[in-house]
Structures are given as structure tokens and as C-alpha cells.
N, C-alpha and C positions, 0 to 999 in steps of 0.2 A: 377422214376429212371429206367434207361435202365437195363433190365434183360436178355440181349441177351446171356450171358454166364451162367446165373442162379446161381450166387454165393448166398450162404446162409447168408442173412442179418437179420435173425430173431432177433439177439441179439442187433440190433440197436435201440436206443431210439427214441421216437417221435421227440425229439429235433434234433437229428442227421439226421433223415429222412427229416425233414423240411429244415435243413441246406443244404443238398444235392440238394433238389428241388430248393432252391433259387440259388444255384450255377449253376444249369442247365437251368434256365429260363432267358429269356430276359425281361419278363414282369410279375412281381409279381401279378399284378391285374388280369391278365388272368389266371395265375396258381390258384389263390384263387377262381376265379369264377368257374373253372372246378372242384376244390376239396377243398371245404371249411373246410372239416374235418382236413386237414393238419394243419390249424392254430388254432385249438381248443385244449384246455387243455394243453397248452404249458407252461413249466417252462421257462419263458423268461430270468431269471437270468442264468440258465444253458445254454440256447441257446447262450447268449452273451459269456459265458465262453468257449463254444465249438468253436465259431468263432474266439476267441482270441487264444485258444490253437492250433487250426489247421491253424492259421495265414492266414485266408482267409477274414478277416473283410474288408480290403481295396478293395477287389473285389466285396463284396456284398453291401457295403454302397451305392455306386452310384445307385444301383438298388432300394434300400430302399428309397433313396431321390427322385426317379421318381414315387413312388406310388401315384396314384390318390385317393385311399381310404386307410383308416387306418386299414390295416391288421396286422400290427406290432405296438405295443405300442410306442407312441412318445418318451418316455424316452429311449427305446431301440435304436431307430434311432439316438437320440441325443448322446447317449453314443458312438455309433460306429462312429458318425460324429467326435467326439473329437479324437478318436483313429485314424481315417483316416487322420485328419489334422496333428496329431503328427507324424504319419508315413511318410507323405509327406515331412515334414521338415527334418526328418531323412534321407530320400532317397535323398533329394537335397544335404544334407551335404556329404553323401557318394559319390554322383556323382562328386562333386567337388574334393574330396580326391582321387577318382579313377583316374580322369584325371591328377591330380597332380603327383600321384605315377607313372602312365604310362609314363608321360613325363620325370620324373627323371630316370626311368629305361632305357628309350630310349637314354638319354644322355650318359649313360654308355654302350650302345649297348647290353643291356640285353634284350633278347626276353622274352615276357610275354604274357600269355593268361588269361584273367579274366574269372572265372568259373561261378560265380553267381553275386549277387548284382544288382545294377541299370542297368547294360548292359543287364542282363538276363530279367529284368522287361521290358525294352524298346523293346527288341527283341521279347518276347513272348506275351506281353500284349499291346504294343503300347504306354504305359504311365508308368512312373516310380512309380506313385502314386498307382497303382493297385496291387502292390506286396510288401511284406515286405522283409527286409533284415537287419540283425543285424551286419553284418561285411562285409569285402571285402576278397574274395578268389581269388588268382591267382597262376598260375603254371609257373615255370621257369625251364630251364635245370639244372640238378644236378650240372653240371660243373660251373654254375654261382650262385649257392645257397649261398655260403659264401659271395660273392660280394653283393648279394641282401640283405642279413641280415645286412651287414655293412652299406649299404645305409639306411635301415630303422632305424638303430640306430642313424645315423647322422640326420635323419629327426625328431628325438625326440621320436621314438617308443622304448618301453621296451620289451625285450623278456620275455615271460611268463615262459618258462621252458627250461631246457636242458635235453635231453634224457640220461638215464643211458644206457650205451652200451659197449659191447666189440666186437672186430672183425668187427666193422662197420655194425652191424645188423640193426641199426636204419634206414639205407638207404633204406631197403626194408620192414622192419616191419612197420615202420611209413610212413605217406604220407604228413604230413604238420607240421609246427611249428607256434606258435601263438605269435603275437606282439600286445601290447596295447599302445595307445597314451594317457598319463595321462591328458593332457590338452584338447585335442579334443574329448576324450571319444570314440575313434574309435578303433575297433579291426580288425586286419589284419591276415589272415592265408596264409602263403606262402607254396605252394605245390611243391613237386618235383615228386609226383605221383598223379594219380587221386584218387586211393583208397589204403587203407592199404594192405600190403602184408601178406602172400604170395598170389599173384594173377597175372593174365596175363592182360595186357592192352597195348594200343598204347604208344610208347615212345614219348618224346616231339617233336622230329623231324617230326614224322608222324602227330601228332596233328597240328603242325605248317603248314604243307602242305595244310591243309583244313581250316586254320584259316580265320576268317572274321574280318574286321576292322569297328569299329563303325562310323556311320555318325552323331552321336549325341554328343559323348563325346570326340571327337578329334581323330586325326589320329594315336595317340599312344596307343589307347585302342583297343586291339585285343581280340577276343573271339572264342570259339570253333565252328567248322562247325556243321551243323545240325545233322549229323549222330553220330559224336563224342559226341555231347551234349546229344543225347538220351542215349547213352551207359553210360555216366557219371551220368545222372539223374536217370537212372534205377538202376545202381549199388548202388548209394547213398541212394535212397529210399528203396531198398531191405534191405540194411545193417541196416537201422533204422526202419525196420518193417512197412514202410509206415504209421508211427504213426501220421503224419500230412498230412491233405488233400491238403495242398499247393503243396506238391511234386507231387501229382497226377494231380493237376490242371496244373502244369508246363508241365507234359507229354501230357495232352489234348491240351494245347495251341501249343505245338510243333507239334503234329500230325495234327493239323489244317493247319499247314504250309506245309504239305505234303513232308516230307523228302524223299530222293531217296530210295525207298524200296529195290532195288537191292544192293546198297551200304550198307544199314543198315543191311540187313540179312547177307551179307558177313562179315561185321564187327562183329556182334554178334556171328556168327559161329566161326570166327577166334580166338576170345578171350574167347570162352566158356561162353557166356552170353545168350544163346538161352532161357533158362528157366527163367532167371531173366528178360530178355526183354519181354518174354511172360507174366510173372506176371504183369509187368507194364501195358502192353496193356490191359490185362483182367480186372484189377482193374479200370483203367481209363475208359474203355468202359462200364463196369457194373455200376459203381458208378457215373460217370460224363458224360456219354453218349458221350465219345470220339469216333471219327470216326476211324475205323481200316480198312486200305486198304486190299483188298483181298489177296495181296501178303504177308501181314503180319499176316493174320488170322491163319495160321498154327502154328505160334509161340504161340498165345493165346490159341490154342487148345491142346498144349502139356500137357500130364497128369501131369508131375511134375510142370509145370507152374500153372496149376489149383490148385494143392495141396498146393503149397506155397502161392498162392494168398488167398486161404481159411485160411491158418494159419495167414496171416497178418491181417485178419479182426478182430482178437482178439485185436490188437492194435488200429485199426481204431475205434472200438466201445468204447474204453476207452480213457480217457485223460492221456496218458502215455508219459513220457520222458525217453526213455531207457538209456540215458546217463546222468541221474541225480540220482545217487544212494543215499540212499538205495532203491532198488525196493521191492515191495510187494512180498512175497514168491511165490504167484501164477504167477506173471509176470516173476519173475526170472526163475522159472521152465520152463515156456513156452519159454522164450528166449533161454535157454540152449538147447532146442529141435529145435527151429526155426533156430538159427544161423547156425548150420551145415547142416540143411535141404536145405538151399538155395544154398549150394556149389555143383558144379558138381564133378564128381569123380576125374577129373583132379585137381580141386582146393582143394579137400580133400587130394589128394596125396601131393600137394604142402604144405598144412597145416601140414601134418605129417612130411615132410622133414624140414619145418620151426621149428617144435617143437624140432627136434633133433639138431638144430643149437644152439650153446651156448647162454645163456641169461646173462644179467648183474648180476642176482641173483647167478649164478654159481661162479662168481668171488668173491661175498660177502661170499658165503659158504666156498670156499676154495681159498683164495688169492694166486695168482701165479705171478711171474715176467712177464712183458709184453711179453718177448721173448718166454715164455713158454705157452702163451695163447692158442696155437694150441692144447694143451693137453686137453682143455675143451671139444673138440669133443668126444673123447672116454670116458671122465669122465662124460659127461652130463647125461646119464641115471641114474648113481649111485648117483650123486648129487641131481637130481630131486627126486629120491626115498627117499633119506635121509631127504629132506625137507618135503615130504609128511608124512613120519613116525613121524617126530618131530613136525609137525603142522605148519611149516613155509610156506610162499607163494612165488610165483615167483617174 
């Protein structure tokens, strides 16, 4: 493991350390020859579960298949082979659906940018089989969101939820809505923002200026420019505590493509993501030996970037899904500290302002006619206090 930034990884298990080494090597036989201790006394069932949890199994299976000696039990390789094949089939299915949706959106002149899925796998890894994806994410202009949702309904998708909202707060509090296709078994997330609010980020028109068009999935499949993609991946990974190594692997693969450092640093500075960007660089460099260009090194050396990178190791070391409650008390306590820690002062200010904006719960607590909803602004602190005292939630 690269220890260029010296993160404290003492809490990592032997199995996790081996997983990182396999991710970082091109030749497992050579790695085993140099350090045979790595492969000794390994709980191979745990190692498999780690590779599945971190969703890196399609990246490591081809390496296992090229081993000349048996450093890993054959049943482990066979298990990951089955998972690799299953994932390849799923990615092919998602690829077809992505092209189909992109074409249907284009017919209606709806601009769209695919954020993850097969297009990201092809762009970063060169093969769709080397990355997992469970759904399709794309972003559209807010003005075309309703038309996009209507299209998906006509294509047989079912909307998973409707947001409870007053005064249009869902437009900036939330960032995507989810659709499922009952027959195809495909989930689609339609974004109108890259991240949930309150936060600062490029608007769709700015993202569209830097968009790229796929050469593999058809001329109607567009995706983020390199620098915008880094911002999106860094913000997404930070928000989820980097609890899956796949997200850091994405960062490494993107850095290998050498995004424009001048544009990237300006973008991160403009939208107040210097520390989150530094966190991503630091973690990817230390854990996955990602190359950090000298022009980006100052981001990884920022004190806050180092601090929040250290906090995220808590999640890397454990198999945690932060968005699958209930969380264990220790994890919940840590996340309550981690979540505000990754925010800049500006984002913390926006969070406070957002808290003062009325919630749907306020309308439930004190129903008012729609024409009087503006009164929820001055009433908000009192309604929130009453719910706290009475034990109700937002």
C-alpha cells in the first residue's frame, strides 16, 4: 500500500489489506513472491465478502484468473468468476437500456447526461465488465424534469416515491427521483442536481458545455467532462463516507487519465469542494496508489482534507452501508460527527439557512391553506421546537 500521506490504517484487517494489494497489483504472482505473508492466515470467506461489499470483484477477478500459482483457493476464484459473469450480463442489459433511454430522450429534445453506469465503466476502465452498476443515473435540466418523468412512465417505469414538500423545497433539498421497471428489473435515478442541497454545484448548462459523447453506446449517450466527473465522484464518495472502495477506484482510474489540473482546481475552489477533493485524492493515493499530479498535491495536503480522510477510514475498515438503516449505535454516532465535518463553512451556512426553510412536517403539524403557506417561514422555529418537545420527527 502507498503510504505517501501516512494515513493510519492500523484498524484494517489482514483481509482488507490483501484486497488493497490485489487492487494495486497487475501481477498477483509477483506480489505473492515479494510478500508471501500477505496470503497467509486469511479468512477467505471474509475476503470474498469484502470484495462483494466494496464492489470491486469484477476488477480483481481477471487478475485472479491470470495467476500461474495457487495463491488464492480455487473455490474463491470460482465464486468470483460466477459473480463476474453475472455482473457482465447485468452491465450488458444496462448498456442496452441506457442507449434506448438516451435515444428516447433525444427524440423529445431533452438534454441528458449519464452520471454512472456502463458509460462510466467504459470511460474509466475500458470495459463495462470491470465495474459494477445496479442502476442508471442521468441528469436533465429542471425545466425538462416533468417531461422526462412522463417519458419514463410511458416506457413502463413506475415511480418509486413522491416527495412530501411545501413551497417547492424538494427542488433543492433533493437531487433525484427513482423509477423501477417491473418487467426489466432495472432501476433508473433521474437527477436534476448532482448532489442533495443545500450545496453549490455547476448547473446543467455549465455541465453540458463540458459534456462528452459516447463512442460505444450511441450518439445520444452523453456524459460528464473529466473535471465535472471528478467533482461529482468526490462529492458522492464523501457523502457516503467512502464506504465502498469502488468509488476510490473510480477516482484512481480518472486520475490516470490526467484531467486538466488548472480547470479542476478552479472548479473545486469555485464550488467550495477543495477539502472534499483533497480527501478523495489523499484516500486514493494512500490506499490505491493513485497518481496525484504536483498541481493537485496541495489539495491533498490541506489539514481539513487529511482530517476528514482519517474519519472516513472508519467506514472503509468496516462493511457498512450508511443508507441502509438501522445503523449500529457506534456507526450512527460517528456519522453524525462525520457528516457536518465534511462541509465547508459556506455549506454549513447554507445548511442552517436550509433548516430555517419550511419542511412538509410543518404543514402536518399546523395545516394552513396554501395561500398562507408563506407563514411557515416565521412559524418554522416554533413548530420545530414543539415537535422536539413532543417527541415527533421532521
